[in-house]
N, C-alpha and C positions, 0 to 999 in steps of 0.2 A: 501600819500595814498589817493585814490579816495573816493568819498562819498559812492559809491556802496560797496567798500571794507570795509569801516567803518561800514556800516549797517550790512554786512554779519558777520563781527567779533562780533558786538554787539548781533546779533541774536544767533550765536553759543555759545557765552559765557553765555548769559541769559538762553538759554535752558539747557545748561550743569549744571548751578547753580541750576535751578529748579529741575532737575532730581536728583541732589545730596543732596537736602534738607533732613535732617535726621528726622525731626519731624515737627509738625504743627507750633510750635513757630518759628523755623528757617525759615520755608516757609513764614510765615507772615512778618518776618523781611526782607526777600528777596523781597517780594512783595512791601514793602515800598521803598526799594532801587531802584527798577526798575520802578514801576508804581505809586509811591507816588507823591506828589506835586513837590518834588525836585528829583524824580527818573531819572535814565539815559534815559529811553525811553520817559518819559514825557518831559524832557529838549530837547531831539532830536526833538520832535514834535513842541516845541516852537520855534526852530531855523528855521523852515520851511519857515518863512516869509523872512529870510535873503538870501535864495537860489535864484539864478538868475531865472527869470520868465520862461525861456525856459526849465529849469530842474525841476522846482517846482512840476509839475504834476506827473512826473515819480517817483521822490524821495518821494513825499507825499503818492503815492500808495504803495511804498515799506515800508514806515514807518507804515502805517496802517496795512499792512500785517504782519509786524514784531510784532506789538502790539497784533493783534488777535492771532498769533501763541503762543506768550508768555502767554496770558490770558488763552488759551486752555490748555497749559502745566500746568499752576497753578491749574486749575480745576481738571485735571487728577491726578496730584500729590497729591492734597488735598484729593481726594477720596481714593487713595491708602493708604495714611498715616492714614486717619480716620478709615478705616477698620482694619488696622494693630493695632492701639491703642485700638479699640473695642475688637479685638481678645485677646490682652494682658490683658485687663481688665476682660473679661469673664474667662480667664484662672486663673487670680489672685483671682477672687471672686467665683470660682466654688465651689459647695457644693457636697460632696460625700453622696448621699442619701442611700448608702448601709452601712454606719456607724451605729453601735448600738445606740439605743435611749438613751436619758438621763436617767440614773438609779437613780437619786436623788429622794427621797420620795416626793409624792405630797404635795403641800402646804395645810395647815389647811383649811378645808372647801371645798376643791376641790371635785367635784362630787355632790355638793348640788344643789338644784333646783334654776333655774333663778328666779328673783323676778317676772317677767311676768308670768311664769308658776305657781308660788305659788299663786299669786292673782287670776289668771284664775281658778285654781282648787277650791279656796275658793268661788269664785263667782258661779261656777257650783254647788257646794254643797248647797249654799244658795238658789239658784233658784230651785234646785230639791226639797228642803224642802218647797218651795212655790208652788209646783205642775207643774213646768216647765220641759220640755224635752230639753236636749242638742242635737243640730243637727249640721251638717257640710255641706260644699259645696266646689266646686272647686275654686281655686285661679285664674285660667285662665277662664274668664267668656265670655258669649256672650253679645253683645250689648243689646239684648232684656232683659235679666235678670238683667243686671247692670243698665240700663237706661229706656228702653221703658216701661217695665211692672211696673216701679215705677213712672209712670206719668212724665217721662223726655224724651220727643221726641227729635229727632235729632236737631230740630231748637230751643230747649229750652235754654235760657241763663244760666241756672243752670249748664249746662255741663262745662262751662268755669271755674267754681269753683272746678271741679273735673277732671282736666286734668290728664291723666295717660299714661301708656305705652301700645302700641298696637302691635299685632302680624301682620305678613304679610297676614295672613288668615282672618283678620277682627275681631278677638277676642281681648280681653284686659285683663290686670291685674286688678282685681276688685278694685274699689275705696272705697268700703264699704262692710260690711257683710250683708247689706240689700238685696243683691242679693240672699242670702240664704232664706230670707223671701219669695221671689217670688217662689222659688223651693218648699218651705214648703206648700205654698198655693195651688200649683199644685198637691201635692201628699198627703196632709193631709186634713181631713174634720173638720170643727168646731163642738163643741168648742175646742180650742187648746191654749196651752201656750208653747212657745219655746224660747230658747236663742241660739245664734250662735256666738261663739267666733272665732277669726281668724285673720290672717295677711292680711293687705290691702296696697294698693300702690297709691301714688299721685305723680305727677310731681311737687315737691316742691323745693324751695330754702331752703337748710338746715341751721338751726341755733339752738339755745338752746331749742326752743320750737317747731320746725318743722323738720320732717324727711320725706324722700320719701317712707320709709317702716315703718309701725307701726301696732299696734294691736287695734282691736275694739271688742265689743260684742254687737251684735244686739239682741234685745228682742221684742217679740210680743205676745199679748194676744188677742184672738177673742172669743167673747161670746155675749150674748144678754144684752143690756142696759149697755154697757161699757161707762164710763164717764172719764173726766179729773181727778176726785177724785181717780180713780183707779191708774192713772199714779203717782200721788203724793204719794199715800200710798206705792206702790211697790218701788218707788225710795227712799223714806225715810227709808223704811225697809232695803233696800240694803245697803245704806250708813251707817246706824247704825250698821249693822252686820260687815261691813268692817272696820270701824274706831273705833268701840267700844264705841261710844258716839253719841249723836244726833248732826250731822253735820249741820252747818249753810248753808242753801241753798237759792237760789232765782230762781223763774220761771219767765222768761220774754218772750214776743212774739218773735217768729222767723219764718222765711219762709223756708219751705222745701216742694218740690212738692208732696211728698208721704204722708204727713200728713195734716190734716185740722180739727181744728186749730193746729198750730205748736208752739213749745216753745223751748227755750234754758234754760237748767238747769245748773246753776253755783254753785260752792262751794267756800266758803271763805277759802283761802289758803295763808299762809305767808303774811297776811295783805293786800290781794287783792283778787278780784273775779277771779276765774279760770274757764273758759268754760270747762264743763265736758261732757255733752251729750245733743244732740237734742232729742226731744220727741214730742209726740202729738197723736191725734186720727187719725187712718189710713184713708187716702183719699178714698172716695167711688169708684173712678175709679181704684185704686189699688186692692180693693176687687173684682171688676168686672173682672179685668185681671186674677184674681185667680179663677174665676168661682163661686164667693160667692155673694149672694144677699145682698147689703148694706142696704136694707130696713128691713131685718130680723136680720142681724148680724152687730155688730160694733167691733171695736178693737182699741188698742193703740200699738204704737211701739216706741222704743228708740234705739239710737245708742251710747252706752257707749264708751268713749275714754279710752280703757284699759291701754294704755301706760301712759296717763295723770293721771289716777287713781293711777297707781303704783308710779308715781312721787310724787303725793300728799301723799300717804301712807308712803313712805320712805324718804320724803323730798329730792328728787333728783332734782337738779337744771338744768340739761342738758339732754334732751331726747336722745342725741346721745350716752350717756353712756350705754343705754339699749341694743344696738347692737354692741358696740365697741369690745366686746370680751376681755376686759382687766381684767385679774384675780385679780388685785389689787382692782378693783371695785366690781367684782362679789363675792369675798370671804367675803365681808362685810355682806352678807345676808345668810351665812351658819347657 
């Protein structure tokens, strides 16, 4: 038999075998037999050096064409088999959404308030008793309200610490509830006391103490002759009401563009200091952005980590539990 006949026979048998492969496992085994290190086509290519020089070029071209044809057949058959297996899997795992719902009785505690909601409502009640008004604002914010009016221009390095999710229109998911402070300054006149609880977003690497979505409560008071003493008084009152005892706290210097001076308030939790809230006296430029004369009015602001306060209150060791939706976790707080 001539070399051309041998190659034609190898080509026909290879393509027929590929076409007959019943599943991906059989196809892979056939690939090894034909194109592996010791496969039929691979060995044929290796014998090219033994062919007489005058025939080597034409036989080499035929061998390359054979290899390309078989590789194309493998790719085509693999696609067909993959789709077939996917269809079988979808049929096997299909769910009939028209079936009646589970009629078993709800577990004990189902329908109770989420711990975040419970603590938020307690905080609102405490602050209302201290003369504060609870306000709200949009979660999809403008760059101006979230950054510019809080003394964080586009070139400010503090933006790197609050990377977030942006819309195609140039708005963003708010990184803090401080944006509600801006809106309150625009619509309300001093003296004023407000708190603004809500959900905020950061582009964070998730772990036991960090989430991309969490909860804060912004607070602000504007009046005449406001001092750091007011900050300490209201924060101590808040923590005493929440925990039921005089919590151990510390106030250390911290930098935030919208307050001056700025502080970090930490709470002693599980034998270590836990960062709970930044606070400080409102920066004069922020007051000016809100149309308020900083020579006549002063104020303080704080950003309470509501999620972290809940963790401290209920001794939760992983922030991801708060939004996991696991009933085994949630029913503990019924």
